[in-house]
C-alpha positions, 0 to 999 in steps of 0.5 A, spaced: 426 168 720 428 161 717 429 160 710 423 154 710 418 159 713 420 165 708 419 160 702 413 158 704 410 165 705 413 167 698 409 161 695 403 162 698 403 170 696 405 168 689 398 164 689 394 170 690 391 174 685 387 180 684 381 177 680 374 177 683 375 169 684 381 170 687 384 165 682 390 166 678 390 165 670 398 163 671 401 160 677 407 158 679 404 151 680 404 150 673 409 145 670 410 150 663 413 155 668 419 156 673 419 162 678 425 165 682 426 170 687 432 173 686 436 179 690 439 185 686 446 181 685 442 175 682 443 170 687 437 165 688 433 165 694 427 161 692 426 156 687 422 150 685 428 146 686 430 147 693 438 145 691 438 152 687 437 156 693 444 160 694 446 159 687 447 164 682 441 165 677 446 165 671 447 158 673 440 156 672 438 160 667 444 162 662 440 164 656 435 169 661 441 172 665 444 173 658 438 177 655 437 181 662 445 183 661 443 185 654 437 189 656 441 193 662 437 190 667 443 187 670 450 190 669 457 186 670 462 189 674 469 186 674 472 185 681 479 182 683 482 178 688 490 179 690 490 174 695 487 168 691 490 161 691 490 157 684 492 150 683 498 148 678 501 142 676 507 140 680 513 139 675 516 134 680 516 127 678 522 125 682 521 118 685 527 118 690 523 123 694 518 116 696 524 113 698 525 118 704 517 118 706 518 113 712 524 118 714 519 124 713 514 120 717 518 119 723 520 126 723 513 128 723 511 124 728 516 126 733 515 133 731 507 132 733 509 129 740 514 135 742 508 140 739 503 136 743 508 136 749 509 143 749 501 145 748 500 140 754 505 144 759 502 151 756 495 150 757 495 144 762 489 140 758 489 133 757 483 133 753 486 133 747 491 127 748 485 122 748 480 126 743 483 124 736 478 129 733 482 135 734 488 133 731 490 135 724 492 130 720 497 131 714 496 129 707 501 128 702 500 133 696 499 130 689 501 132 683 497 139 683 499 144 688 496 151 690 500 157 689 498 165 691 496 168 684 491 174 682 484 172 680 479 176 677 471 175 677 465 178 675 459 180 680 452 182 677 448 188 680 441 190 678 439 197 675 435 201 680 431 205 675 428 199 671 423 195 676 420 191 671 422 188 664 420 182 659 423 179 653 423 173 648 429 169 647 430 165 640 432 158 642 433 155 635 426 157 633 423 156 639 421 162 643 422 163 650 419 168 654 420 171 661 418 177 666 422 180 671 419 185 676 422 188 683 418 187 689 416 193 692 420 196 698 425 191 697 432 189 693 428 182 691 426 181 684 421 175 682 422 172 675 418 168 671 421 163 666 417 159 660 421 152 660 418 149 654 424 151 650 431 148 651 436 154 651 442 149 653 446 152 647 447 159 650 450 155 656 450 158 664 453 164 666 458 163 672 462 167 677 468 162 677 475 166 678 480 167 672 487 167 674 490 174 671 496 172 667 502 178 667 505 176 660 509 182 660 514 179 664 517 175 659 518 181 655 519 187 659 522 184 666 520 183 673 520 190 675 515 192 670 511 186 672 511 189 679 509 196 677 503 193 673 501 189 679 501 196 683 497 199 677 492 194 678 491 195 685 490 202 684 484 200 679 481 197 685 475 201 688 475 202 695 468 200 699 464 206 700 463 207 708 457 207 711 453 214 711 451 214 718 454 211 725 451 207 730 456 206 736 450 206 741 444 201 742 439 202 747 438 195 748 446 194 749 449 194 756 456 196 755 458 194 762 457 187 760 463 187 755 469 185 757 472 182 763 479 183 763 480 185 770 477 179 773 483 174 770 486 170 775 492 165 774 490 157 775 493 154 781 495 148 778 499 151 772 503 155 777 504 149 781 506 145 775 511 151 773 514 151 780 515 144 781 519 144 774 523 150 776 525 146 782 527 140 778 531 143 773 535 146 778 
């Protein structure tokens, strides 16, 4: 199902009411309210502003997401990434390196030519020689560079026992109301927010990662710092394995998988290496 079709079905369903005349007293078409369809992790699937699709709900409605966390409809979970890359400022300001740039460019060009020659001999593929889009272009690093680091970032999970909730937010004397309700037989929630109040003072809630600074290294040494990393790795919970196994599907033909036995050698490549062997003798 395409996203555009799913969004149209959602807006059509939101206009249907159980009233006798079929008209809704409050509709998502009203300019005073905003309607969102989010999943159990708080990501927006449908919104009036299509640019918000795929974003975190806390970035669009920080005040409402903060209230949902306080009410227990959502809970925050901290996750760790031990293979992250962080931007750091390069302290090197030596101008002598710029004098060597022409030499580095020459050696890089020679290395690229030799690499292309080896790839040509191994794969016997002339296509990459005249297609410049497939070649990688080296770029000189600026004043910042990426280094390995450990980061932590928040994740948000809905409380399964809470199916519906509503609340009010005081934004400098203006009361902002919202309603959240789970859609039956799904992990989706419909959120209706009153947009007449400006609650920008709360700020957005983002999922940006934060670098973990091991400050104990300055006082207790590198050995303790490494042990601290090991302890943090032990705190990371493993993902739960599936409860059931599905190794077979009735519509899948296992005979069509794999064709390693039918591999054949290329005649052109064999002749090329034979001629090179005779020439080098």
